C-alpha positions as protocol buffer text, in pm:
chain_id: "A"
residue {
  index: 1
  type: MET
  ca { x: 1458 y: 3553 z: -530 }
}
residue {
  index: 2
  type: CYS
  ca { x: 1810 y: 3597 z: -661 }
}
residue {
  index: 3
  type: GLY
  ca { x: 1776 y: 3868 z: -927 }
}
residue {
  index: 4
  type: VAL
  ca { x: 2033 y: 3696 z: -1151 }
}
residue {
  index: 5
  type: CYS
  ca { x: 1806 y: 3712 z: -1458 }
}
residue {
  index: 6
  type: CYS
  ca { x: 1740 y: 4081 z: -1386 }
}
residue {
  index: 7
  type: THR
  ca { x: 2112 y: 4155 z: -1405 }
}
residue {
  index: 8
  type: HIS
  ca { x: 2277 y: 3913 z: -1646 }
}
residue {
  index: 9
  type: VAL
  ca { x: 2028 y: 3907 z: -1934 }
}
residue {
  index: 10
  type: SER
  ca { x: 1996 y: 4181 z: -2193 }
}
residue {
  index: 11
  type: ILE
  ca { x: 1644 y: 4306 z: -2249 }
}
residue {
  index: 12
  type: SER
  ca { x: 1524 y: 4480 z: -2561 }
}
residue {
  index: 13
  type: SER
  ca { x: 1149 y: 4483 z: -2543 }
}
residue {
  index: 14
  type: LYS
  ca { x: 852 y: 4706 z: -2607 }
}
residue {
  index: 15
  type: LEU
  ca { x: 653 y: 4814 z: -2307 }
}
residue {
  index: 16
  type: PRO
  ca { x: 275 y: 4792 z: -2326 }
}
residue {
  index: 17
  type: ASP
  ca { x: 257 y: 5170 z: -2384 }
}
residue {
  index: 18
  type: GLY
  ca { x: 479 y: 5129 z: -2693 }
}
residue {
  index: 19
  type: ALA
  ca { x: 797 y: 5269 z: -2536 }
}
residue {
  index: 20
  type: GLN
  ca { x: 1118 y: 5074 z: -2590 }
}
residue {
  index: 21
  type: PHE
  ca { x: 1290 y: 4921 z: -2283 }
}
residue {
  index: 22
  type: GLU
  ca { x: 1664 y: 4859 z: -2325 }
}
residue {
  index: 23
  type: LYS
  ca { x: 1887 y: 4697 z: -2063 }
}
residue {
  index: 24
  type: PRO
  ca { x: 2231 y: 4559 z: -2151 }
}
residue {
  index: 25
  type: ALA
  ca { x: 2355 y: 4229 z: -2013 }
}
residue {
  index: 26
  type: GLY
  ca { x: 2547 y: 4267 z: -1689 }
}
residue {
  index: 27
  type: ILE
  ca { x: 2360 y: 4581 z: -1585 }
}
residue {
  index: 28
  type: LYS
  ca { x: 2109 y: 4567 z: -1299 }
}
residue {
  index: 29
  type: CYS
  ca { x: 1753 y: 4640 z: -1413 }
}
residue {
  index: 30
  type: LYS
  ca { x: 1625 y: 4974 z: -1288 }
}
residue {
  index: 31
  type: TYR
  ca { x: 1317 y: 4795 z: -1152 }
}
residue {
  index: 32
  type: LEU
  ca { x: 1512 y: 4543 z: -937 }
}
residue {
  index: 33
  type: THR
  ca { x: 1463 y: 4628 z: -571 }
}
residue {
  index: 34
  type: ASP
  ca { x: 1725 y: 4606 z: -296 }
}
residue {
  index: 35
  type: ASN
  ca { x: 1579 y: 4272 z: -185 }
}
residue {
  index: 36
  type: ASN
  ca { x: 1609 y: 4134 z: -543 }
}
residue {
  index: 37
  type: LEU
  ca { x: 1242 y: 4151 z: -633 }
}
residue {
  index: 38
  type: CYS
  ca { x: 1092 y: 4304 z: -944 }
}
residue {
  index: 39
  type: GLY
  ca { x: 948 y: 4640 z: -849 }
}
residue {
  index: 40
  type: VAL
  ca { x: 700 y: 4632 z: -1139 }
}
residue {
  index: 41
  type: TRP
  ca { x: 607 y: 4262 z: -1138 }
}
residue {
  index: 42
  type: GLY
  ca { x: 249 y: 4232 z: -1260 }
}
residue {
  index: 43
  type: ASP
  ca { x: 231 y: 4600 z: -1362 }
}
residue {
  index: 44
  type: LYS
  ca { x: 111 y: 4563 z: -1719 }
}
residue {
  index: 45
  type: GLN
  ca { x: 207 y: 4923 z: -1800 }
}
residue {
  index: 46
  type: LYS
  ca { x: 572 y: 4906 z: -1686 }
}
residue {
  index: 47
  type: GLN
  ca { x: 688 y: 4544 z: -1696 }
}
residue {
  index: 48
  type: PRO
  ca { x: 859 y: 4448 z: -2024 }
}
residue {
  index: 49
  type: ASN
  ca { x: 683 y: 4168 z: -2211 }
}
residue {
  index: 50
  type: VAL
  ca { x: 991 y: 3946 z: -2202 }
}
residue {
  index: 51
  type: CYS
  ca { x: 996 y: 3960 z: -1821 }
}
residue {
  index: 52
  type: ARG
  ca { x: 635 y: 3852 z: -1797 }
}
residue {
  index: 53
  type: ASN
  ca { x: 726 y: 3540 z: -1993 }
}
residue {
  index: 54
  type: ILE
  ca { x: 1027 y: 3431 z: -1784 }
}
residue {
  index: 55
  type: GLN
  ca { x: 946 y: 3117 z: -1590 }
}
residue {
  index: 56
  type: PRO
  ca { x: 1171 y: 3009 z: -1301 }
}
residue {
  index: 57
  type: MET
  ca { x: 1332 y: 2669 z: -1359 }
}
residue {
  index: 58
  type: ASN
  ca { x: 1422 y: 2433 z: -1077 }
}
residue {
  index: 59
  type: SER
  ca { x: 1749 y: 2348 z: -1250 }
}
residue {
  index: 60
  type: LEU
  ca { x: 1859 y: 2713 z: -1227 }
}
residue {
  index: 61
  type: CYS
  ca { x: 1666 y: 2868 z: -942 }
}
residue {
  index: 62
  type: ARG
  ca { x: 1700 y: 2604 z: -670 }
}
residue {
  index: 63
  type: PHE
  ca { x: 2032 y: 2723 z: -530 }
}
residue {
  index: 64
  type: ASP
  ca { x: 1973 y: 2527 z: -211 }
}
residue {
  index: 65
  type: LEU
  ca { x: 2059 y: 2207 z: -398 }
}
residue {
  index: 66
  type: ARG
  ca { x: 2417 y: 2322 z: -466 }
}
residue {
  index: 67
  type: GLY
  ca { x: 2467 y: 2603 z: -220 }
}
residue {
  index: 68
  type: VAL
  ca { x: 2389 y: 2965 z: -292 }
}
residue {
  index: 69
  type: GLU
  ca { x: 2724 y: 3079 z: -431 }
}
residue {
  index: 70
  type: ASP
  ca { x: 2782 y: 2776 z: -653 }
}
residue {
  index: 71
  type: GLY
  ca { x: 2423 y: 2788 z: -774 }
}
residue {
  index: 72
  type: LYS
  ca { x: 2444 y: 3158 z: -863 }
}
residue {
  index: 73
  type: LYS
  ca { x: 2774 y: 3101 z: -1043 }
}
residue {
  index: 74
  type: GLN
  ca { x: 2625 y: 2821 z: -1254 }
}
residue {
  index: 75
  type: HIS
  ca { x: 2314 y: 3029 z: -1322 }
}
residue {
  index: 76
  type: ILE
  ca { x: 2523 y: 3328 z: -1435 }
}
residue {
  index: 77
  type: GLU
  ca { x: 2740 y: 3107 z: -1659 }
}
residue {
  index: 78
  type: TYR
  ca { x: 2429 y: 2956 z: -1818 }
}
residue {
  index: 79
  type: LEU
  ca { x: 2271 y: 3298 z: -1880 }
}
residue {
  index: 80
  type: GLN
  ca { x: 2597 y: 3434 z: -2024 }
}
residue {
  index: 81
  type: GLN
  ca { x: 2609 y: 3139 z: -2264 }
}
residue {
  index: 82
  type: LEU
  ca { x: 2246 y: 3202 z: -2369 }
}
residue {
  index: 83
  type: GLU
  ca { x: 2328 y: 3570 z: -2419 }
}
residue {
  index: 84
  type: LYS
  ca { x: 2623 y: 3478 z: -2641 }
}
residue {
  index: 85
  type: LEU
  ca { x: 2423 y: 3228 z: -2846 }
}
residue {
  index: 86
  type: THR
  ca { x: 2133 y: 3467 z: -2905 }
}
residue {
  index: 87
  type: SER
  ca { x: 2334 y: 3781 z: -2986 }
}
residue {
  index: 88
  type: PRO
  ca { x: 2279 y: 3922 z: -3335 }
}
């Protein structure tokens, strides 16, 4: 797993317990582990709803097709564009 979505996407989402989870774009999620895995994946009490709905896409997540660095760069550029287009 690359963890790109967990760093380059802003998250403003309610947690199941009603608490608000806020993470700005470009900031590593506090739940992202050192090996780029979600430390609360599947934990319905801690994982933000938006994260449960993210589905990996071959066009973005298959870095082996373009090489890791080029793939990550394209993924980051795509996510930054989405962030820009969906900002209030």
